[in-house]
N, C-alpha and C positions, 0 to 999 in steps of 0.2 A: 384554701390557701392561707398564708400567714396574714395576720392583722397588721395594721400600720399604727404605731404609737409615736406621737410627736410631743416633745417636752421642750419648753423654753422658760427661761427665768431672767430676772433682772431687767424687765422692761423699765422698771423704776430703779435707777442705779442705787438709790439710798436704801433699798431693801436687801441689805447684805446677807441676812439670814437665808434668803433664797439660794444663795451660793452654797451654803452649808447643806441644804436639802439636796441640791443637785449633786454635790460631792458625795454624799451618802448614797444616792440613787445610782450614780455611775459606778461607785465603788462596789456596790452589790452586784451590778451587772457584770463587772469584770472579775468577780470572785468565782472561780471555777468550782469551789466547794459549796456554793450557795444553791441549793436545790430549787428554790423559788425562782431565782434569777435564771437558772438554766432552763426551767420550764417556760418562763416568759420569753426567753430568746428563741426557744423552739417554736413558739406560737406567734411571735411578733417580730417585725422589723422595727427597731427603735431608733429614732432620730432625736438628738439632744442639742439644743442651743443653750449652753450654760450661762451666757451673758449676752442678752439681746441688745444691750445698750452700753457698750464699752466707752463710746465717746462721751456720753453724759456722765459716766462715772469718773473718767479722767478729768473732766471739768468741774467735778464736785457737785453736780446737780443731784437733787434728791428724786425728782420725778420726771425730768425731761431729757431729751437728747440734745445734741449740739445745736440743732436748729430751734430749740425751745418747744418742741412738740412732746406732749404726753403720749407715748406710744400706745398705751392701753386704750386711748380714745381715737386711734388712727385706723383701726381695722376695717371699717366700712369703706373708706376711700383713701387708702395710703397714696402718697405722692413721693416720687423719687427725690425731690428737692427738700421736702419737709420731713418725711419719715421713711428714709431709705431702708431702715432696719425692718419695718413692717412690710414695706413694698417687696423686699427681697425674700423675707420669710414666706409671705403669701405666694410669691412666684415659685419658691421651692416646694411649698405644700401642693400647689397645682400640678407640679411635675410628678408627684406621687400618685395622682389619680384621686384617691380618697383617703381620708383619715378615719380610723375606727375610734381613736381617742386622742384628744389633744389636751395637754396639761400646761397651764400657764401659771408658773410658780411665783407666788408673791409672799410678802411678809406684812403682818399688821403689828404695829408697835403696841397695840392695846391687848392683843390676844396672846396668851402665853403658850398656846399649843398650835398644832396644825389645823388648817381649815381649808375648805374648798368653796369657792364662790359659784354663782350661777354661770352657766355656759355663756360666753360672750356672743352677742348678736351678730357681730361682723365676721365671724370665723367662716372662711370659705366652706361651702358644702355642709353647713350645720343644719341638718334635717331634723324633723320631729323624731325620727328613729335614733339619731345621735343624742338628742336631748334626753330621750328615754334611757339610753345606755348610760349617760352621765348620771341620771338619777339612781340607776342601779349601782353604779360604781360608788356613789356617795353612801348609799345604804350599806354596801359591803365594807367600805372603808370604816364606816362608823362601828360596825360589828368587830372589825379586826384591830382597830387602833384605840386603846383606852384614852389617849390624849387628844383625840379628834374633837373639834368643835364645829357645829354647823351654825352659820350666820343667821 
């Protein structure tokens, strides 16, 4: 069957370049002439949350949501009153059954190019097999993208 790909960005509202990455990603997915995108959509169901923290962004927060929580640190035990964004994303992930890949898009003000960090520990169903797939993806991305940096 098809793989399941989950992408979310802007857990930290001040990381605006993450929006540009998502814009480009979604633009490619919607481009019927893009053979890579067509092949990806044949092989995977893709779920995209382009802005995981709009309330924090509207309030001008750089790293936190409206309740003052750093969403990137809430994955292990999200609470509806403190981190509803993570709580609801995890709930949505659970309804999908399993994720084959999850991408959490961030920006680093000191890195001029794209990078991928380690797989977050609190991601639901993050198994050793998924961690191995993450490592394979990093290796393939390194080969395919000359502007890629590894932390």
